[in-house]
C-alpha positions in Angstrom: 101.9 91.3 96.9 99.5 92.0 99.3 98.6 95.6 100.6 97.4 96.2 103.9 96.8 100.1 105.2 96.4 100.9 108.9 95.0 104.3 109.7 93.3 106.4 113.1 90.3 108.3 111.6 90.1 110.2 114.5 86.9 110.0 116.5 85.1 108.4 114.0 85.6 110.8 111.0 83.2 113.8 111.1 82.8 116.0 108.4 86.5 114.5 107.2 84.7 111.3 106.6 84.1 111.2 102.9 87.8 112.6 102.1 88.9 109.9 104.5 87.2 107.5 102.4 88.4 108.4 99.1 91.9 108.9 100.6 92.0 104.9 101.8 90.4 103.9 98.5 93.6 105.4 96.9 95.9 103.4 98.2 94.2 100.5 96.6 94.9 98.7 99.5 94.1 94.7 99.6 92.9 95.4 103.1 91.9 98.6 105.4 92.4 98.9 108.8 90.8 101.6 110.8 91.1 102.8 114.6 88.6 105.0 116.4 86.4 103.8 113.9 82.6 104.4 115.2 79.3 102.4 115.2 77.2 105.5 113.7 76.2 107.2 110.9 79.6 108.5 109.6 81.0 104.6 109.8 77.7 103.8 107.7 79.0 105.9 105.0 82.2 105.2 105.5 81.8 101.1 105.1 79.5 102.1 102.1 82.0 104.1 100.3 84.3 101.1 101.0 81.9 98.3 99.3 81.5 100.5 96.4 85.3 100.1 96.0 85.3 96.9 96.3 85.9 96.0 99.6 83.1 93.7 100.2 84.4 91.8 103.1 84.1 93.7 106.1 84.4 93.5 110.0 83.5 95.6 113.0 84.1 95.0 116.6 80.8 95.5 118.6 80.7 98.5 120.3 78.4 101.3 121.3 78.0 104.4 118.7 80.5 106.3 121.3 83.1 104.2 121.5 86.6 103.7 119.4 86.2 100.6 117.7 88.1 98.5 114.7 87.1 98.2 111.1 88.9 95.6 108.9 87.6 96.0 105.3 88.6 93.6 103.3 89.2 92.7 99.1 90.0 89.3 100.3 87.2 87.3 102.3 88.3 85.6 105.4 86.5 84.6 108.8 86.5 87.3 111.8 86.7 86.1 115.5 85.7 88.4 118.8 87.9 88.7 121.8 86.7 89.0 125.2 88.7 91.6 127.9 87.8 91.1 131.4 89.1 95.1 131.3 86.2 95.4 128.4 88.3 96.5 125.8 87.4 93.4 123.6 86.4 96.0 121.0 89.9 97.3 120.5 90.9 94.2 118.5 89.3 93.2 115.6 90.7 89.6 114.1 90.5 88.0 110.9 91.7 84.8 109.2 92.8 84.7 106.2 94.6 81.7 104.2 98.0 82.6 104.9 97.7 84.7 107.8 95.5 86.4 110.4 95.1 90.1 110.5 94.5 92.1 113.6 93.9 95.3 113.6 93.7 97.3 117.3 93.4 100.7 118.7 94.6 100.4 122.4 93.5 102.5 124.6 95.8 105.3 125.7 97.6 105.2 129.0 94.8 102.9 130.6 94.9 99.5 132.2 94.2 96.9 129.6 94.5 93.0 128.8 94.9 93.4 125.1 98.5 92.6 124.8 97.5 89.1 126.7 95.3 88.6 123.6 98.0 89.8 121.1 100.6 87.5 122.6 98.2 84.5 122.7 97.8 85.6 118.8 101.0 85.5 118.8 101.7 81.9 119.5 99.1 80.2 117.4 100.6 78.3 114.4 99.0 80.6 112.2 101.4 83.8 111.3 100.0 87.0 112.9 100.3 90.7 111.7 99.1 93.1 113.8 98.6 96.7 112.4 97.1 99.6 113.8 97.4 102.2 116.6 98.9 100.7 119.8 99.0 104.4 121.7 102.9 103.1 122.5 106.3 102.5 121.4 109.6 102.1 122.8 110.9 105.2 125.2 114.1 106.7 123.6 113.2 105.3 120.3 109.5 106.4 119.2 109.6 109.0 121.5 112.8 111.3 122.8 111.2 111.1 126.4 109.7 107.8 128.6 106.2 108.8 128.6 105.3 105.3 127.2 103.0 102.7 128.7 103.2 99.2 127.5 107.1 99.5 126.5 107.9 95.9 128.6 104.6 94.8 126.8 105.7 95.6 123.2 108.9 94.2 124.0 107.2 90.6 125.0 106.0 90.5 121.6 109.1 90.7 120.0 110.6 88.0 122.4 107.3 86.2 121.3 108.1 86.3 117.5 106.7 89.5 116.2 109.1 91.9 114.5 108.5 95.4 113.9 108.1 95.7 110.1 109.3 99.5 109.5 112.3 99.0 112.1 113.1 95.9 110.1 112.8 98.2 106.9 114.5 101.5 108.0 116.4 100.7 111.1 116.2 103.7 114.0 115.1 106.1 111.5 113.2 109.3 113.7 109.8 109.3 112.6 106.9 110.2 114.2 102.7 109.2 113.2 101.2 111.4 115.7 102.4 114.7 117.5 101.1 116.9 120.3 100.1 120.5 120.3 103.5 121.2 121.4 104.9 119.6 118.7 106.2 116.6 120.3 106.2 113.4 118.2 104.9 109.9 119.4 105.1 106.6 117.0 102.1 105.4 118.1 101.1 103.2 114.8 102.8 99.5 114.2 103.0 96.7 111.8 103.9 94.0 113.6 104.9 90.8 111.7 105.4 87.3 112.3 109.2 86.5 112.1 108.2 83.3 109.6 106.6 86.8 107.0 109.7 88.7 107.6 111.4 87.5 104.4 108.1 88.5 102.6 108.4 92.1 103.6 108.7 94.3 100.4 107.7 98.0 101.8 106.7 99.5 105.2 106.1 103.2 105.8 103.9 106.0 106.4 102.0 108.9 104.8 102.5 112.0 107.0 100.7 114.5 104.4 97.3 113.3 105.4 98.0 113.9 108.8 99.5 117.4 107.7 96.4 118.6 105.9 94.3 117.6 108.8 92.5 114.8 107.5 93.5 112.8 110.8 95.6 113.5 114.0 97.5 110.5 112.8 99.5 109.4 109.4 98.3 106.6 107.6 100.9 103.6 108.1 101.3 101.0 104.9 102.4 97.3 104.3 103.0 95.7 101.4 104.3 91.6 101.6 105.1 89.7 98.2 
């Protein structure tokens, strides 16, 4: 069984970082993906705590200390790759090739023009099956929110046409749930786990832990994916 956990830790974690590290370690995941990771002192603290817990292999996208980047921490070794983005958002996608699949951790900019779906579509087309997890900052209008304010819904559907499957919907159908809520209480499912169709028979579980958001550890729910 392989367990992958993804979580937007909100602006690098701040004063919540020790509890964030504890929460991530308690998931006992094989691979962790942190969106809104920041290359600063709190980020180093988090990486040290994960290292002590057995996450020996760590991959961080190159970004300034104030930029929202991506961290992949794993108990299994892999080969990392960097991406170039004409729009300047290459640090928003972290890619690691493992033996059985490529894992892509994402933090896609919210309502900004970017070309990151081009990168993800290209990765979906290679021979090695991909898993793409993290904060997409988008979803399907009318399904992942009640309104229609999402950008990049069409690109998300292109990703599905390229063979990527929404693991949560695969397991739960049209169940209404949201991974982020506005101050007005409006819900949005920003966080996703997309799995290449070749890996779909291996999906054992995919769900959210909303308690970490309700407790204020982040403004996003934690998501996990299990393959067996």
